[in-house]
C-alpha positions as CSV (number, residue, x, y, z in Angstrom):
1,M,5.0,9.0,0.5
2,I,8.0,7.0,1.8
3,P,11.4,8.7,1.7
4,Q,14.1,7.1,-0.3
5,N,15.7,4.0,1.1
6,I,13.7,4.1,4.3
7,Y,13.3,0.3,4.2
8,D,16.8,-0.6,3.1
9,E,18.6,-3.5,4.8
10,T,15.6,-4.5,7.0
11,S,13.6,-7.7,7.2
12,P,9.8,-7.8,6.5
13,S,7.6,-7.5,9.6
14,S,5.2,-10.4,10.4
15,E,2.4,-8.5,8.7
16,Q,4.4,-7.7,5.6
17,F,5.6,-11.3,5.4
18,A,1.9,-12.4,5.6
19,A,1.2,-10.1,2.7
20,I,4.2,-11.5,0.7
21,R,2.9,-15.0,1.2
22,A,-0.6,-14.1,0.2
23,I,0.5,-12.4,-3.0
24,E,2.8,-15.3,-3.8
25,D,-0.1,-17.7,-3.4
26,W,-2.3,-15.5,-5.6
27,Y,0.3,-15.4,-8.3
28,S,0.8,-19.1,-8.3
29,D,-2.9,-19.9,-8.4
30,K,-4.0,-20.0,-12.1
31,R,-7.6,-19.8,-11.0
32,A,-7.1,-16.6,-9.0
33,P,-8.4,-13.3,-10.2
34,Q,-6.1,-11.4,-12.6
35,V,-5.8,-8.4,-10.3
36,Y,-4.6,-8.3,-6.6
37,F,-5.0,-5.1,-4.6
38,L,-2.4,-4.5,-1.9
39,G,-3.6,-1.6,0.3
40,G,-2.0,0.4,3.1
41,G,-1.5,3.8,4.5
42,A,1.6,5.9,4.3
43,G,4.5,4.2,6.0
44,T,3.2,0.7,5.9
45,G,5.7,-0.4,3.2
46,K,3.5,-1.2,0.1
47,S,6.4,-0.7,-2.3
48,Y,8.9,-2.5,0.0
49,T,6.5,-5.4,0.2
50,A,6.0,-5.5,-3.5
51,N,9.8,-5.5,-4.1
52,K,10.1,-8.4,-1.6
53,V,7.4,-10.3,-3.5
54,I,9.3,-9.8,-6.8
55,E,12.5,-11.0,-5.2
56,R,10.9,-14.2,-3.9
57,L,9.2,-14.9,-7.2
58,K,12.4,-14.5,-9.2
59,E,14.4,-16.5,-6.7
60,R,11.9,-19.4,-7.1
61,N,11.9,-19.0,-10.9
62,K,8.2,-18.2,-11.0
63,V,8.8,-15.0,-12.9
64,K,11.6,-13.7,-15.1
65,K,10.4,-10.3,-16.0
66,V,8.3,-7.8,-14.1
67,A,7.0,-4.5,-15.5
68,S,6.6,-1.8,-12.9
69,G,4.8,1.5,-13.5
70,A,2.9,4.4,-12.1
71,Y,0.2,6.7,-13.4
72,T,2.3,9.8,-13.8
73,G,6.0,10.6,-14.5
74,K,6.5,12.1,-11.0
75,A,5.1,8.9,-9.3
76,A,7.3,6.8,-11.5
77,H,10.3,8.9,-10.5
78,I,9.5,8.3,-6.8
79,L,9.0,4.6,-7.5
80,R,12.6,4.4,-9.0
81,K,13.9,6.2,-5.8
82,K,12.3,3.4,-3.8
83,G,14.5,0.9,-5.6
84,V,12.3,-0.1,-8.6
85,K,15.0,0.7,-11.2
86,D,13.0,0.1,-14.4
87,A,9.8,1.8,-13.2
88,T,8.1,3.9,-15.9
89,T,4.8,5.5,-16.6
90,I,1.9,3.2,-17.5
91,H,1.4,4.8,-20.9
92,Q,5.1,4.1,-21.8
93,M,4.6,0.6,-20.6
94,I,1.6,-0.3,-22.8
95,Y,1.5,2.2,-25.7
96,E,3.8,3.0,-28.6
97,P,3.7,6.0,-31.0
98,R,2.8,5.7,-34.7
99,E,2.8,8.4,-37.4
100,D,-0.1,8.9,-39.8
101,E,1.5,8.7,-43.3
102,E,-1.0,11.3,-44.8
103,T,-1.1,13.9,-42.1
104,G,2.1,13.3,-40.2
105,E,0.2,13.4,-36.9
106,I,1.4,11.1,-34.1
107,Y,-1.1,8.7,-32.5
108,F,-0.6,5.8,-30.1
109,V,-1.6,2.2,-30.2
110,S,-1.2,-0.7,-27.7
111,R,2.2,-2.2,-27.8
112,I,2.6,-5.8,-29.1
113,D,6.0,-5.9,-27.5
114,G,7.6,-3.9,-24.7
115,P,7.6,-4.1,-20.9
116,A,3.9,-5.1,-20.3
117,A,3.8,-7.6,-23.2
118,E,7.1,-9.3,-22.2
119,A,6.5,-9.3,-18.4
120,D,5.3,-12.2,-16.4
121,L,3.8,-9.8,-13.7
122,I,2.7,-6.2,-13.9
123,V,3.1,-4.0,-10.7
124,L,1.3,-0.6,-10.6
125,D,1.8,2.0,-7.9
126,E,-0.3,5.1,-7.3
127,C,-3.1,3.8,-9.5
128,S,-6.2,5.5,-8.1
129,M,-6.6,7.6,-11.3
130,I,-6.8,4.7,-13.7
131,D,-10.2,4.6,-15.4
132,E,-12.0,1.6,-16.9
133,R,-10.7,2.1,-20.4
134,L,-7.0,2.3,-19.4
135,A,-7.6,-0.7,-17.0
136,N,-8.9,-2.7,-19.9
137,D,-5.9,-1.8,-22.0
138,I,-3.6,-3.1,-19.2
139,L,-5.6,-6.3,-18.6
140,M,-5.7,-7.2,-22.3
141,F,-2.1,-8.3,-22.1
142,G,-3.4,-11.3,-20.1
143,K,-0.8,-10.9,-17.3
144,K,-1.5,-10.8,-13.6
145,V,-1.5,-7.3,-12.1
146,L,-0.5,-6.3,-8.6
147,V,-1.8,-2.9,-7.8
148,L,-0.7,-0.8,-4.8
149,G,-3.0,1.9,-3.3
150,D,-3.9,3.8,-0.2
151,P,-7.6,3.4,0.9
152,Y,-7.3,6.3,3.3
153,Q,-7.0,8.9,0.6
154,L,-9.8,10.8,-1.0
155,P,-12.1,8.8,-3.2
156,P,-10.8,9.1,-6.8
157,I,-12.5,11.6,-9.2
158,S,-15.5,10.4,-11.2
159,G,-14.6,7.7,-13.7
160,A,-11.3,6.8,-12.0
161,G,-10.4,4.1,-9.5
162,A,-11.0,1.1,-11.7
163,F,-8.5,-1.1,-9.7
164,T,-9.0,0.5,-6.3
165,K,-12.8,1.0,-5.9
166,S,-13.2,-2.3,-4.0
167,A,-11.6,-3.2,-0.7
168,P,-8.0,-4.3,-0.7
169,D,-7.3,-8.0,-0.9
170,F,-4.7,-7.4,1.8
171,L,-4.5,-4.3,3.9
172,L,-1.2,-3.3,5.6
173,R,-2.0,-1.6,8.9
174,E,1.3,-1.3,10.8
175,I,3.5,1.7,10.3
176,H,7.0,0.3,9.8
177,R,9.4,1.3,12.7
178,Q,11.8,3.2,10.4
179,A,8.9,5.0,8.7
180,K,7.9,6.3,12.1
181,E,11.2,8.3,12.0
182,S,9.9,10.3,8.9
183,P,8.3,13.5,10.0
184,I,6.1,13.5,7.0
185,I,4.8,10.0,7.8
186,R,4.3,11.0,11.5
187,L,2.2,14.0,10.4
188,A,0.3,12.0,7.9
189,T,-0.6,9.4,10.6
190,M,-1.7,12.1,13.0
191,I,-4.0,13.6,10.3
192,R,-5.4,10.2,9.4
193,N,-6.4,9.9,13.0
194,G,-8.1,13.4,12.9
195,E,-5.3,15.3,14.7
196,L,-2.9,18.1,14.1
197,P,0.2,19.3,16.0
198,R,-0.6,21.5,18.9
199,R,1.9,24.1,17.9
200,F,3.3,25.5,14.6
201,G,6.9,24.6,13.9
202,S,9.2,22.2,12.0
203,A,10.3,18.7,12.5
204,G,13.0,17.8,10.1
205,S,11.6,18.2,6.5
206,A,8.0,18.7,7.6
207,H,6.9,22.3,8.4
208,V,3.5,23.2,9.8
209,L,3.0,26.9,9.6
210,P,0.2,29.5,9.7
211,L,-0.9,30.9,6.3
212,T,0.2,34.5,6.5
213,P,1.6,37.1,4.1
214,Q,5.1,36.1,5.2
215,T,4.7,32.4,4.7
216,Q,2.9,32.8,1.4
217,R,6.3,33.4,-0.2
218,L,7.1,29.7,0.3
219,V,4.6,29.0,-2.5
220,A,6.8,30.9,-5.0
221,R,9.8,28.5,-4.6
222,R,10.7,27.0,-7.9
223,T,11.5,23.6,-6.3
224,T,8.1,22.9,-4.8
225,Q,4.7,21.9,-6.2
226,T,1.9,23.8,-4.6
227,L,-1.5,22.2,-3.8
228,C,-4.8,23.7,-2.7
229,G,-8.4,22.7,-2.5
230,V,-10.5,25.2,-4.6
231,H,-10.2,26.8,-8.0
232,K,-10.6,30.3,-6.5
233,V,-7.4,29.9,-4.6
234,R,-5.7,28.2,-7.5
235,F,-6.6,31.1,-9.9
236,A,-5.3,33.7,-7.4
237,Y,-1.9,32.0,-6.8
238,T,-1.4,31.1,-10.4
239,S,-1.9,34.7,-11.5
240,R,0.6,35.9,-9.0
241,L,3.2,33.2,-9.7
242,R,3.0,33.9,-13.5
243,A,3.6,37.6,-12.9
244,L,6.5,36.8,-10.5
245,H,8.1,34.7,-13.2
246,G,7.6,37.3,-15.9
247,F,4.8,35.7,-17.8
248,S,1.7,37.5,-19.1
249,G,-1.3,36.9,-21.3
250,P,-4.0,34.3,-21.1
251,M,-2.1,31.4,-22.9
252,P,0.9,29.5,-21.7
253,M,4.4,30.6,-22.8
254,R,7.7,28.8,-23.2
255,G,9.0,27.5,-19.8
256,E,5.6,27.4,-18.0
257,P,4.3,24.2,-16.3
258,V,1.1,22.8,-17.7
259,M,-1.1,19.8,-16.8
260,C,-3.2,17.6,-19.1
261,C,-6.8,17.6,-17.9
262,K,-8.5,15.0,-20.1
263,N,-7.8,11.4,-21.1
264,N,-7.0,10.8,-24.7
265,R,-5.9,7.2,-25.2
266,D,-5.1,7.6,-28.9
267,A,-2.6,10.3,-28.0
268,A,-1.4,8.6,-24.8
269,L,-2.4,11.7,-22.8
270,F,-4.0,11.2,-19.4
271,N,-5.6,13.3,-16.8
272,G,-2.9,14.5,-14.4
273,M,0.1,14.3,-16.7
274,M,2.5,17.3,-16.2
275,G,4.7,19.0,-18.7
276,I,6.7,22.1,-19.6
277,M,5.9,24.3,-22.5
278,T,8.8,24.3,-25.1
279,A,7.4,27.2,-27.1
280,D,4.7,29.9,-26.7
281,A,1.2,28.7,-27.5
282,E,0.2,29.5,-31.1
283,Q,-3.2,30.0,-32.7
284,G,-4.0,27.0,-34.8
285,F,-6.4,26.9,-37.6
286,E,-6.1,23.2,-38.8
287,K,-8.7,22.1,-36.2
288,G,-10.9,25.1,-36.5
289,E,-11.2,28.6,-35.0
290,G,-10.4,29.1,-31.4
291,V,-7.9,26.2,-31.1
292,F,-4.3,26.7,-30.0
293,N,-1.3,24.5,-30.7
294,L,0.8,23.6,-27.7
295,S,4.4,22.2,-27.8
296,V,5.0,20.4,-24.5
297,L,7.7,18.2,-23.0
298,I,5.7,15.7,-21.0
299,E,7.4,14.5,-17.8
300,D,9.4,11.3,-18.1
301,E,9.3,11.6,-21.9
302,A,12.5,12.2,-24.1
303,K,10.8,14.0,-27.0
304,R,8.4,17.0,-26.9
305,R,4.9,16.7,-28.2
306,K,4.5,19.3,-30.9
307,D,1.3,21.1,-32.1
308,L,-1.1,19.6,-29.7
309,P,-4.5,21.1,-30.7
310,T,-5.9,22.5,-27.4
311,S,-9.0,24.3,-26.3
312,P,-8.0,27.6,-24.5
313,W,-10.9,27.6,-22.1
314,M,-9.0,26.3,-19.0
315,F,-6.3,28.9,-19.4
316,Q,-8.8,31.6,-20.0
317,Q,-10.8,30.8,-16.9
318,H,-7.9,32.2,-14.8
319,F,-8.8,35.6,-16.2
320,N,-12.5,35.2,-16.7
321,H,-13.9,33.2,-13.8
322,S,-17.4,33.0,-15.2
323,I,-16.3,31.1,-18.3
324,T,-17.8,27.6,-18.6
325,R,-16.5,24.5,-20.4
326,P,-17.6,24.7,-24.1
327,K,-18.4,21.7,-26.2
328,I,-15.1,20.3,-27.3
329,R,-14.7,18.2,-30.4
330,K,-12.9,14.9,-30.5
331,G,-9.2,15.3,-30.9
332,I,-9.0,18.6,-29.1
333,E,-7.0,18.4,-25.9
334,E,-7.6,20.2,-22.6
335,F,-4.6,21.6,-20.7
336,D,-4.3,24.0,-17.7
337,F,-1.5,25.9,-15.9
338,G,0.4,23.6,-13.6
339,Y,1.8,26.1,-11.0
340,V,-0.9,25.2,-8.4
341,L,-3.0,22.1,-8.5
342,T,-6.0,21.0,-6.5
343,V,-5.4,17.9,-4.4
344,H,-8.0,16.0,-6.4
345,K,-5.9,16.6,-9.5
346,A,-2.7,15.7,-7.7
347,Q,-4.0,12.2,-6.8
348,G,-1.9,9.5,-8.5
349,S,1.3,11.7,-8.4
350,E,4.1,12.6,-6.0
351,W,6.7,15.3,-5.7
352,D,10.0,15.6,-3.8
353,S,8.7,18.9,-2.3
354,V,5.1,19.9,-1.8
355,T,3.6,23.1,-0.3
356,V,-0.1,22.7,0.8
357,I,-2.5,25.7,1.1
358,D,-5.1,24.5,3.6
359,D,-8.6,24.5,2.1
360,S,-9.7,21.5,4.1
361,R,-12.7,23.2,5.8
362,V,-14.4,23.3,2.4
363,F,-14.6,19.5,2.3
364,R,-16.4,19.1,5.7
365,D,-16.7,15.4,6.3
366,D,-13.8,14.7,4.1
367,R,-11.6,17.3,5.7
368,W,-9.1,14.8,7.2
369,R,-8.9,12.7,4.1
370,W,-8.2,15.8,2.0
371,L,-5.4,16.8,4.3
372,Y,-4.0,13.3,4.4
373,T,-4.1,13.0,0.6
374,A,-2.4,16.4,0.3
375,V,0.5,15.7,2.7
376,T,1.2,12.2,1.3
377,R,1.9,13.8,-2.1
378,A,5.3,14.8,-0.7
379,S,8.3,12.4,-0.6
380,D,11.1,14.5,0.9
381,E,9.9,17.9,2.0
382,L,6.5,19.2,3.1
383,V,5.2,22.7,3.9
384,L,1.6,22.7,5.3
385,L,0.2,26.2,5.5
386,L,-2.8,26.1,7.9
387,R,-5.6,28.7,8.0
388,E,-6.4,28.1,11.6
389,D,-4.4,29.4,14.6
390,L,-3.1,26.5,16.7
391,G,-2.2,28.8,19.5
392,G,1.5,28.1,19.4
393,R,4.5,30.4,18.7
394,W,6.5,29.7,15.6
395,N,9.6,30.7,13.8
396,M,10.0,30.9,10.0
397,P,12.2,28.1,8.8
398,V,15.1,28.9,6.5
399,F,14.8,27.8,2.8
400,D,17.7,28.3,0.4
401,D,15.4,28.8,-2.6
402,C,12.9,31.3,-1.1
403,E,14.1,34.4,-3.0
404,L,10.7,35.3,-4.5
405,Q,7.8,36.9,-2.5
406,L,4.2,37.1,-3.4
407,A,2.5,40.4,-3.5
408,A,0.3,41.3,-0.6
């Protein structure tokens, strides 16, 4: 998305000012709908515009407190980099943990206090993954909600997109002049228009390279999040990366990245949440045979989640590709390795550095939307590894943290 401070010390464009006025009018109108959808592509300044709205409302004493959040911890981190100091995850904003006195298990309930309850206005960024149930939990606070989204991305996965499935109330179309200086934004804009660079190469922090045995090693960098399009590719790269990092066996071990793959409101776990294993997965018998307990430090959380009862099937499918999803009882979580994610799973999140393995041809009519969604997951650095030869000469860029190399 937009690099840090790209809009600092600038005045709103005429289009952005029109959006600010429209949102201010919506907030002031007690008869207006509870939700307002501000849409725009990468570089149009959605977060900047929202910040200016908040400034104006506070200056005019229309609001005192604003709760700002994003779907995942990574997206909240990027939001804070854009100047929203108190941005947090949505689940931290609206849920609080409780402990069952009999079992000692932790569960979550809607907060009767906290950021959302105390706010006059709720602002949500990267909210394409929000489903109807989570949306209802947000709306139950009775506060007006300003949501920011990009209508040019892939349609959200089934069940998601509660706030973004309709057309935006206001659509920002103009790329801000300073955003045009960002190579990631320039590339995203080209892709949105159905174009790619004519030659391989690098422009600042954006690198467009052919997918070769040599460039594959960029996937192994510890500082990057790798994205692809199909599970076959994800399985292959995950297997190699685990071996490179010294991990073995079908279940995750201490230090490995994992992703939550199923919503569980009671546990405040949501599809797309990332975390790091704090201990090796252990066989658990409390919830029945074939269940493993995971101890995970979820991104943007201070304390680890201990003994999360989890079905092993998503980890096992990396070794047995014919395995299918079993019937999973209520209260059993679903996690997967987080080394390589599909772009569909990555929606709603952002990372400082992203490496994209081009699987766009699989998506046919949605090819360009897939590529656009993939590259806009990066905030600071992007490596796009294309399968097609553009016909240009190229030189391998130098990366300081490229010490690992994938097997041929």
